[in-house]
N, C-alpha and C positions, 0 to 999 in steps of 0.2 A: 672706703671703709665707713660703715654705718654706725658702729657701736662705740667708737672711741677707744677700743681695745685692739692691739695688734696681735694679741695672744688670747686664745680661747680654748676651752676644753669641753669634751663631751663625756658624760658618765652614762653607762648602761647598767641599770640595776636589775638583778634577778633575785630570787629568794635565797640564793646561795652565794652570790658574789657581786663584785663591783668591777666593771671594766672601764678603763680610763684611756682617753686619747687626747693629746695636747697638740694643737695646731698653731703655727705662727705665720702671719702674713708679712712677707718681705719681698722686695723687688718685684712686686706685682704678682707673686705666686704664693700658694699655700704650702708650707712645709710641715711635715710630721715631726714633732720634737720628742714625743714620748708615747709609748704604748705599754699598758700595764694591766694586770688582772690580779685581784686580791679576793680570796675567799673569806667570808665572814666566819667568826668564831663558832657560830651556830646558824642554822638556817632561819630566815625570817619568815614568820607567818604574818603577813601584812594584815590579814583579816582579824587576827586574835591577839597579837602581841601589843603590849602597851607602847605608846609613843616614845616613852623614855628608853625602852629596850631597843626599839628600832633605831632611834637616834644614836644610841651608844654603839650599836653594831656598825652603822654607817661610819661613825667617827673613827672607830677602831680600824676599819679597813682603809679609810682615807689617810690616817696617820702613817700606815705602812707605806703608802704611796709617797707621802711627804718625806719620809726618811730617805727614799731613793731619789726624789725629785722635789725640792722645796719650792713649790709654786705658791704664789700668792698674788692678790690684787689683779685677778684676771676674771673674765666672764666665763660662765659655765652654763651648760644646758644638760638636762637629765631626761633619759628615756626610761620609762617605767614598764613593768611587765604588762602584757595584754590583759591579764586577769584583774588588774586594778582599774581598768577603763570600762566604763559603760558607754555604749555607742548606739547610734541609729542612723539610718539614711532616710531622709524625709523630704517631701516637696516643701518649698518655701517661697515667700513673696519677696523678690529682690528689692522692691521699693520701700520696704519697712526700714526704719531706723535700726541701728545696731542694738540699742538697748531693748527695743521692742522685739527684735528677733530672738535675743537671748531669753527674754521672758516667755516667748512662744515655745522655744526649745525646752525651757525649764518645765513648762506645763506638760509638753508631750513626753518628756522623760519621766515625769511623775506618774503618767498613765502606764508607760511601758515598764517602769521599775517602781511599783507602788511601795515596796519595802524601804526605799531610800527617802531621805529628807532632801527634796530637790533644792531647798534653800541653801543646803550645805554642799553644793556641787560647784566645782570650778569648770566652766563650760567653754569649749572652743568649737568652731565650726569651719568647714572647708567647702566653699561652693564648688559644685561639680559641673563641668561643661556638658552641654547636650551632645550626644553622639547618636549614631543610628541604633545603638543598643539602649540608650537612655534618652528618650525624647522629652522628658519633663525636666524642669529646673529643680534640682535637688541639692541638698547639703548633707555632708557627712558630719555628724555631731558627736563629739566626745565629751565625756564628763568624768572628772576625777574628784573624789571626795576631798573636801577642803582640808581635812586633818593631815592628809599626805602632803598637800602643798605647803601647809604650815611646817611640817617636819623638814622639808627640803629648803624652805626659806630660812629657817633657823640654822640649819646645817651650813648654808652658804654664809650667813652673817657671822657665825662662829669662826669660819675659815677665811674671812676677808675675800669672799667670792661674790661676784655680781651675777645673780640668777637671771638668765635670759629666757629660756623656754623649758617647759615640761611637756613631754609628748609620749605617745605610745611607742613601743619598740618597733612596730611594723611601719608606721608612717615615718618615723625617724630613719629607719633602715632604707626606705624607698627614696629618701632624699639622696642617699649615697648611690643607690642603683641608678637613678636618673642622671647623676653627675658622672657616672662611670660608663654608662651604656647609652648609645643613641637609640631610644625606644620610640622615636617619633614615626618611624616607618612601619611599626608593627600594628596591623589592624586590630589584632586581638592578642594581648599579652597578659600573662598571669604572674603575679608575685604572690608567693605562698610563704607564710611564716609559721613555724612551730615553736610555741613559746609558753612555758608554764601550763601545759595541758590545755592550751588554746590553739586551735587551728584558724589562722587568719588569712582571708583572701583579699587581694586587691586586683581588680581587672582594669586594664588600660586599653584605650583605642587611640592610636596615633599619638601616644605620649600623654594622653589625658586620662586620669582615673575616672571611671564611671560607675563602678559597683564595688562596695566594701562590705564584707561579711566576716563573722567570726563564730566559731562553734567550740564548745567545751568537749573534751573527750577524756576517757579514762585509760585507754590503752592504745599504743601506737598502731596496733593491728586495725584499728577503726579508721585510720586516716585515708587509705585508698578509697574506701566506700564513701567517705564524706566528700572527697574530691569528685568522684563520679556523680554523686547526688547533686552537687552544686551545678555541674554542667547540664545534667538532665533537667533540673528545675528551671534553668535559665534558657534552655533551648537554643544555645548558640549553634548557628548553621554553618560554621566554618571552624577549621582546626586552629588551635593556638599556634601563633608563629614563634613565640619564645616563652619559656616558663622558667622563672628563677625561684629558688628556695633559700630561705635563711632561717637561722635559729642556732641554738647551742648544741654542741656535740653531735652534729649531723655527720654520719659516716657515709663513706662512698657506697658500701653495700646497701644501706637503707635507701639512699637516693636512687640507686639502680633498681631496687625492688619496687619503689613507689612509681618510678617511670614505667616499669614493665606492667604493673597491675592497673595503671590508669591509662596507658597508651600515650602519655604526655612525657616528653623528654625534659626533665628538670636539671638545672645546673646551678651551681653557686657562683658568686662573683667576689672579686677582691676589691673591697671598698677603697683601698689605698692606691689603686692602679693609676689614677690620674693626678695624684699628689706628689710633690717633691719629698724626698726622704732625707732627713738630717743624718749626719755621720752616725753610724752605729745602729740605725733602725733596720737596715737590711739584715743584720745579724740578730735582731731581737727575736727571741724564741716565739713570742706570741704572733709576730708578723709572719714568721716562717711556718708555724704549725697550725694556726687557727685564725688567719686574718679575716675570713668571711664572717666569723661570729661577732666581729667588732663593727659590723655595718651600722647598727643603731647609734653607737657612740660616735662614729665618723659622720654619719648623716646629720645628726643633731648639732654637731660642732660646726659643720659646713654651713648649716642654716644660720648660725650666729654671725656670719660675716655678711 
């Protein structure tokens, strides 16, 4: 154990709801103790709503969770909607000090997103290994406006929670994917997420991510063409060995339609499949009816151990 906590939780936030997963480490294994989903009293517009309103809606939803499961004094990590994250994949010099790298990324973000105050961004980066598809040393850089990080920090302080990580829904979800599926043998694998009108791609080769992209869309009918465009643009010379899709309210007919129109067979995955389940979890309606949608909450809580 690295954190000092034997119990941790993951929160997945969307504009309309909060999903909650609580894990406990015991006897050398991870056990799922609680799965819950609470809708906000009204949808959050993260771009326009005041911080006080966002905080009140988060607290109201979490209070409902506490009524059913009075958790306290645990670590927690939060996945946020893809549309809150600004990102880029850029070459970088591995020999630079961490602080110098962050400043370099801050400068590059200011060029890419000139409407942002780059000094008010919480920046993280993930070095990507070289593959035959990605022969340069690159980093995937994400930036979250600090006002959101402030909201989450104060939320945790109010509820006696220790904040571990804040990450995008897709990278959080893929932590659960790699924990549940052996993807090291897939020469070309695609993870696709549909989240808050953002279509997010992560391509893997033998278990290592090498290309991350995201695109805004207005209507779901645009998604098949966006997928085809991405493959044409990158000129992959072999078929995808596996393709996984995640997101909220994904129906079987929609996944079948997307598979048919793109020629890629997409499937969902159960993020709980490699975890132990406490008594009652197998009968939990969220586990039974929509377990795949909890992959960001599961993935980011696994990361906390």
